[in-house]
Rosetta silent file (secondary structure, phi, psi, omega in degrees, C-alpha in Angstrom):
SEQUENCE: MVSYYDKILFAIPVVLLLGASTSIHPSVGTFQGLGAGGVLATIVFLEATVRNPPIEPAEVTAGIAVGIAWILGGMLYVCGGA
SCORE:     score description
SCORE:     0.000 S_00000001
   1 L     0.000  135.896 -177.602   75.034   90.236   38.221 S_00000001
   2 L   -89.593  125.738 -179.082   73.706   88.363   41.244 S_00000001
   3 L   -88.916  173.698  179.289   71.039   85.797   40.467 S_00000001
   4 H   -60.295  -42.617 -176.866   68.147   84.630   42.640 S_00000001
   5 H   -73.690  -27.544  171.781   69.949   81.411   43.567 S_00000001
   6 H   -64.238  -39.802  177.567   73.110   83.292   44.534 S_00000001
   7 H   -65.226  -39.275  178.129   70.979   85.247   47.003 S_00000001
   8 H   -63.830  -44.976  179.096   69.511   81.997   48.327 S_00000001
   9 H   -63.315  -30.402  176.135   72.980   80.506   48.803 S_00000001
  10 H   -76.175  -35.024 -174.691   73.988   83.651   50.694 S_00000001
  11 H   -71.366  -30.968 -176.110   70.810   83.668   52.814 S_00000001
  12 H   -61.990  -53.295  178.254   71.207   80.148   54.229 S_00000001
  13 H   -68.587  -27.411  179.003   74.368   80.796   56.304 S_00000001
  14 H   -64.432  -45.484 -179.788   73.103   84.280   57.178 S_00000001
  15 H   -69.845  -31.003  174.275   69.937   82.946   58.827 S_00000001
  16 H   -65.471  -43.202  177.122   71.974   80.274   60.625 S_00000001
  17 H   -67.023  -35.639  176.636   74.295   82.958   61.987 S_00000001
  18 H   -62.911  -43.702  177.025   71.316   85.111   62.899 S_00000001
  19 H   -63.900  -41.913  178.995   69.864   82.242   64.893 S_00000001
  20 H   -66.471  -35.570 -179.329   73.204   81.575   66.585 S_00000001
  21 H   -71.653  -22.214  175.909   73.627   85.256   67.421 S_00000001
  22 H   -69.603  -20.553  179.436   70.266   85.319   69.216 S_00000001
  23 L   -74.254   -2.497  173.919   71.746   82.890   71.734 S_00000001
  24 L   -67.603  -32.866  178.810   73.893   85.764   73.028 S_00000001
  25 L   -64.634  136.274 -175.260   70.822   86.944   74.916 S_00000001
  26 L   -63.162  -26.326 -177.397   70.771   85.329   78.376 S_00000001
  27 L   -86.637   -2.886 -179.890   67.188   84.091   78.113 S_00000001
  28 L  -113.356  123.334  178.422   67.817   82.212   74.832 S_00000001
  29 L   -75.984  160.137  179.834   69.756   78.963   74.936 S_00000001
  30 H   -61.743  -43.248 -179.150   72.310   78.049   72.294 S_00000001
  31 H   -65.168  -31.750  178.690   70.247   75.077   71.120 S_00000001
  32 H   -70.839  -43.237  178.552   67.173   77.313   70.795 S_00000001
  33 H   -64.177  -44.572  178.754   68.983   79.907   68.679 S_00000001
  34 H   -68.504  -34.810  176.430   70.552   77.284   66.442 S_00000001
  35 H   -63.690  -44.528  178.339   67.231   75.464   66.180 S_00000001
  36 H   -64.000  -41.547  176.512   65.460   78.633   65.078 S_00000001
  37 H   -64.003  -38.018  177.357   68.227   79.356   62.556 S_00000001
  38 H   -65.091  -39.372  177.757   67.999   75.797   61.267 S_00000001
  39 H   -65.218  -43.938  178.745   64.248   76.095   60.767 S_00000001
  40 H   -65.083  -40.343  178.151   64.674   79.380   58.886 S_00000001
  41 H   -64.767  -36.029  177.058   67.486   77.927   56.750 S_00000001
  42 H   -65.269  -40.725  177.880   65.259   74.945   55.942 S_00000001
  43 H   -63.042  -43.405  178.400   62.469   77.276   54.858 S_00000001
  44 H   -63.188  -43.004  179.573   64.878   79.195   52.603 S_00000001
  45 H   -62.516  -44.619  179.644   66.207   75.928   51.166 S_00000001
  46 H   -67.082  -32.306  175.056   62.725   74.589   50.460 S_00000001
  47 H   -59.483  -41.388 -176.749   61.792   77.888   48.815 S_00000001
  48 H   -80.147  -29.080 -173.447   64.655   77.426   46.357 S_00000001
  49 H  -100.998  -28.873 -176.553   64.287   73.704   45.718 S_00000001
  50 H  -108.412  -50.071 -174.331   60.561   72.958   45.888 S_00000001
  51 H   -76.940  -36.287 -177.707   58.600   76.164   45.459 S_00000001
  52 L  -137.010   66.272 -174.328   60.839   77.837   42.877 S_00000001
  53 L   -74.267  156.604  178.618   63.201   75.159   41.492 S_00000001
  54 L   -79.527    2.462  179.722   65.802   75.874   38.808 S_00000001
  55 L  -123.979  175.798 -178.262   64.410   72.992   36.717 S_00000001
  56 L   -67.608  145.630 -179.453   61.038   72.109   35.234 S_00000001
  57 H   -58.904  -31.865  178.785   58.273   71.089   37.683 S_00000001
  58 H   -64.231  -36.021  178.317   57.859   67.695   35.939 S_00000001
  59 H   -68.835  -36.061  177.546   61.483   66.894   36.751 S_00000001
  60 H   -64.700  -44.259  179.352   60.900   67.852   40.385 S_00000001
  61 H   -61.537  -42.856  178.752   57.879   65.550   40.561 S_00000001
  62 H   -64.812  -39.715  178.507   59.867   62.700   39.054 S_00000001
  63 H   -64.488  -40.574  177.482   62.700   63.303   41.505 S_00000001
  64 H   -64.387  -42.375  179.625   60.323   63.258   44.463 S_00000001
  65 H   -62.304  -42.021  179.247   58.757   60.007   43.204 S_00000001
  66 H   -66.789  -40.391  178.129   62.182   58.379   42.852 S_00000001
  67 H   -62.151  -42.465  177.849   63.194   59.588   46.317 S_00000001
  68 H   -64.326  -39.559  178.326   60.057   58.133   47.877 S_00000001
  69 H   -62.749  -40.526  177.367   60.691   54.854   46.057 S_00000001
  70 H   -64.179  -42.989 -179.935   64.245   54.715   47.491 S_00000001
  71 H   -63.608  -47.126  179.635   62.969   55.428   50.990 S_00000001
  72 H   -64.747  -39.376  177.317   60.250   52.776   50.767 S_00000001
  73 H   -63.458  -41.252  177.044   62.667   50.256   49.263 S_00000001
  74 H   -65.607  -39.237  177.389   65.143   50.889   52.064 S_00000001
  75 H   -63.674  -42.844  178.481   62.423   50.512   54.670 S_00000001
  76 H   -64.463  -37.842  178.905   61.326   47.205   53.146 S_00000001
  77 H   -65.566  -45.820 -178.034   64.936   46.011   53.080 S_00000001
  78 H   -68.096  -39.837 -177.101   65.560   46.953   56.709 S_00000001
  79 H   -80.489   -5.254  176.171   62.238   45.568   57.954 S_00000001
  80 L    94.540   10.649  177.812   62.746   42.251   56.183 S_00000001
  81 L    77.700 -162.202 -174.072   60.262   42.592   53.360 S_00000001
  82 L   -87.871    0.000    0.000   56.766   41.212   53.329 S_00000001
């Protein structure tokens, strides 16, 4: 039986290929087709990881908080601190 997340994992390369295949048309550049496919793949990815995650929402919130802390800590390290 195919689960929801199996469908999501299948959909990501499909939308990337769909975007790349639109660049066959002469009026659409390769970078435009791949860009559109990348945006659609990002939307599909965010649907699976943020909007409908396979874990509890409290764990997602904690993960986001830790990620922001890592980003801010890295920025402070690179910028030389206070």
